[in-house]
N, C-alpha and C positions, 0 to 999 in steps of 0.2 A: 504494500500500500504506500503510494507516494505521499509527500507532505501535504499536498492540497487535499487529496482524498481523506487523509487522516484528520485534517482540521475540520473538514465537512462532517465526518462521522462524529467527531467530538462535539461539534456545535449542535448537530441534530440530536445526539444522545442526551446532552446536557439540557437541551430545550424540553425534551420529553420528560426527563427526570425533574426538571423545574415544575412542569405542569403537575406531575405526580405528587410532588411535595406539597404544593398548594391544595390539591384536592384532598390528600390524606390529612392535612392539617385541619381541615374543616369537617372531616368525617371521624369523629372521636366518640369514645364510649365514656360517659361520666361515671366515675367511681368516687363518691364522696367529694372532697375538695379538689381532687386531682382528676384530670381527664386523661384517658389513655389514648395515645396517638401512635400511628404507625408511620409517621413521616420519616423516621430514621431509616426505613427500608430503601427508598431511592437514594438517600445519602450514602448508605452502605454500597449500593451498586456503583455510584460515582467513584467512591474511594477504591473499590475493587477494580473497576474498569480502567481508570486513568491515574490512580495514585493519590497520595496524600494531599497534594495541592488542590486537586479537583474535589477531594473529599471536604477540604476546608471551604471551598467555594460553595459546594452544595449545602454545607452547614450554615453558611452565611445566608443562603436563600431560605433555608428553614427558619433562621432567626427572623428574617424579614416577614415571612408568612406568619410567624408567631406575633410579631408586633402589630401587623394588620388585624389579626384576629383579636388582639387585646384592645385595639382602638375601636373595633366594632362592638366591643362589649360582649362577645360571644365566648370568651374564655374566662371562666370563673376566677381562677387563680391569678393569671397575669393581668386580667382586666382590673382586678382589685388592687394588685400591687402597682399598676400604672397610676391609679388615683393617689397612691401614697408617694411615689417618686417616679416620674416618667423616665428620667435619665438612668436611674438604677435598673429600671425594668428593661430598657433597651440593652444595657450591659448583660442583664440576666438572659435575655432571649438570644443574644448573639454569641457571647463568649463560650458558654458550655457547648453549644451546638457546633461551632466552628472547631473547637478543640476535639470534640468527638469525631467529626468527619476527618480531621487531619490524622488522628491516631489510627483510625480504621484502615487507612492505606498501609501503614506500617504493620498492623496486626495481620492483614491479609498477606503482605509480602513475607512476613515471618512464617506464617503457616504454610505458604507454598513451597518452603524449603524442604518440607517432609510430608506434605499431604496434598491430595488432589484438589481440583477446583471446587467440587461439591462440599467436601469437608471444610476446606478453607473458607468458603463462602458462608457455610453454616455457622462456623465459629465467629466469623466477622459479624454476622447478623446478630448473634447473641450479644457480643460486646457492644454493638451499636446501641442496643436498648439499655444494657447494664451501665455502660459508661455515661450515657445521657442522663440516666436517673441519678447516678452518683454526682456528676458534675452539676446538674441542674439544681438538685436539692441542696447540695453543699453551698452553691452560690446564693440560693435563697436565704439560707441561714447566715451566711457571711454578710450579705447586703441588707437583709431585712429582719435579721434575728432579734433585734431589739424592739420590733413593732408588736403591738398587741395582737394583730392578725396572725402573725407567724407564731407568736408565743402560744396562742390558743391552739394552733395546729400541732405544735410540739407537745402540748399538754403535760408539761413538766419533765418530759424525757430529755436526756442529753442528746447531743448532735448525732453520735454514732448510732444509738438505738433508734432515733427518729428516722434516719436515712435507711437503716436496715429494715425498719417496719414498712417503709414504702417499697423497698426492693422485694421483700417477702410477700407483699400484698399486691398493690396495683401494678408494679413493674413485671411481675411474673408473666402476665398475659403478653405484654410487649416483648419480653425476651423469647418466649416460646414461639410466637408468631413470626418475629423477625428472623429467628433461626430457621424455622420451617420454610419461610418464603425466600430468604436471601440465597441460600445454597443452591436450590434448583434453578433460580433465575440466573445466577452466575454460570451454572453448568449449561443452561440453555443458550446463553449468549456465547459461551465458548464453543459449543457444538455448532452453532450457526455461523461462527467466524465473523460475527458482525462487529465485534470490538476486540482489541487486544486484552488478554487477561493473564499473560505470562509474567513472571518476575522480571525478566529482562525489559519488558515494555514498561513496567512500573518504574524501574530505575531511570528510564529515559525521560520520565515526566518530572523528576525531581530537579 
């Protein structure tokens, strides 16, 4: 594939993944104060397909979708936090998601050293949800931990127990679905030879 064709494929793929991120951001399952989203799946695919830099870019797109949803008032948690501090909420929506997407590229590359695309994609999908929960909830505590709203969410629990309770509860669904979906999608893309998924290709994108 020449450079022009490669750029076209990347642009087309990222456009489709961007659309998927926005759709999935608004298709959520409410579980208490937290809404379960599968927006991390297309972020995982971007990181798997084109590497850490594109994972970071997809994470930024995810952050933008989160901000738009907060502004629309359709996200219970981030919409409430936005009324407390718009600036801190912007940081909350962007930084954890961008860091998640960036690290997923390295996780996939590391897995590909000793596992096939299906297994590597499945593990990457798992970590996409796991790391997002850890980063997002940790950032909430760091930025908004002294507010009455977050204090009520924590209900007297320390930070580690609070985050673990979210992982053991709401995030389990996200981790399972992200794992089940991401691996086969990565395998399908590899089999169709639509996008590069080999380790050597990932290195070229850094």
